Wavefront OBJ file of the C-alpha trace (Angstrom):
o trace
v 44.710 55.329 112.541
v 47.232 55.623 114.382
v 47.505 58.828 116.216
v 48.729 60.433 119.448
v 46.015 61.624 122.268
v 47.037 64.812 124.865
v 45.319 64.170 128.199
v 46.662 66.611 131.118
v 45.024 69.432 133.363
v 43.859 71.868 131.384
v 43.052 75.582 132.380
v 44.279 77.754 135.362
v 44.510 77.499 139.253
v 41.036 78.886 139.347
v 39.797 76.379 137.498
v 41.550 73.051 135.987
v 39.379 70.289 134.270
v 41.472 67.137 132.908
v 40.546 66.562 129.465
v 41.767 64.816 126.785
v 41.555 65.948 122.826
v 43.822 64.549 119.479
v 42.230 62.872 116.277
v 42.197 59.526 118.132
v 40.163 60.809 120.729
v 37.869 62.371 118.785
v 37.120 59.736 116.650
v 36.823 57.084 119.531
v 34.124 59.623 121.073
v 32.419 59.338 118.054
v 32.018 56.054 117.640
v 30.976 56.222 121.433
v 28.033 58.246 120.327
v 27.031 55.383 118.205
v 26.233 53.214 120.363
v 23.326 51.951 121.551
v 22.373 51.648 125.276
v 24.417 48.578 126.208
v 26.455 48.463 122.813
v 30.276 47.945 122.524
v 31.404 49.177 119.046
v 34.699 48.588 118.251
v 36.611 50.243 114.706
v 38.689 47.569 112.090
v 41.387 49.218 113.470
v 40.847 47.507 117.298
v 39.392 44.242 115.679
v 42.755 43.981 114.005
v 44.179 43.350 117.483
v 42.040 40.903 118.966
v 41.686 37.514 118.964
v 38.331 37.325 117.669
v 36.836 33.900 118.210
v 38.590 33.509 120.989
v 37.353 36.024 122.950
v 35.103 37.771 121.101
v 32.351 37.597 118.108
v 31.134 40.723 115.681
v 27.696 40.091 116.278
v 27.479 42.728 112.952
v 29.148 45.487 111.373
v 27.928 48.693 109.572
v 29.513 52.070 107.413
v 29.239 55.288 109.817
v 29.412 58.609 108.630
v 31.171 60.252 111.417
v 31.426 63.802 112.113
v 34.818 65.324 111.503
v 36.068 61.668 110.072
v 36.597 62.521 106.350
v 35.136 58.682 104.990
v 32.793 56.278 106.668
v 34.680 54.156 108.978
v 33.399 50.239 109.491
v 31.624 49.981 112.747
v 31.813 46.684 114.018
v 28.745 45.363 117.228
v 30.805 43.310 119.427
v 30.207 40.621 121.968
v 31.795 38.220 124.441
v 32.302 35.111 123.308
v 31.386 33.062 125.536
v 29.324 33.438 129.015
v 30.555 36.200 131.224
v 29.704 36.906 135.054
v 29.007 40.647 135.445
v 29.183 42.281 139.013
v 27.135 45.222 137.720
v 23.841 44.518 136.694
l 1 2 3 4 5 6 7 8 9 10 11 12 13 14 15 16 17 18 19 20 21 22 23 24 25 26 27 28 29 30 31 32 33 34 35 36 37 38 39 40 41 42 43 44 45 46 47 48 49 50 51 52 53 54 55 56 57 58 59 60 61 62 63 64 65 66 67 68 69 70 71 72 73 74 75 76 77 78 79 80 81 82 83 84 85 86 87 88 89
């Protein structure tokens, strides 16, 4: 589901906030809300752009009804295909 996201300063000189809006930003937020602790979720559209098997593997998939989205989306729980080192624990 391609689309535009608008980001920038919203408000006035007295009270400004950096934020974003748009359909893609909204859907991204709804996908993030579905994720459990330490879980990475992606949509079909993102999965189609990845090199599945080489860089990541899909652990599981499930349909999700996202608020404000007309039809259910398939979300994928992913993990790295290879062990990796992290700087944070």
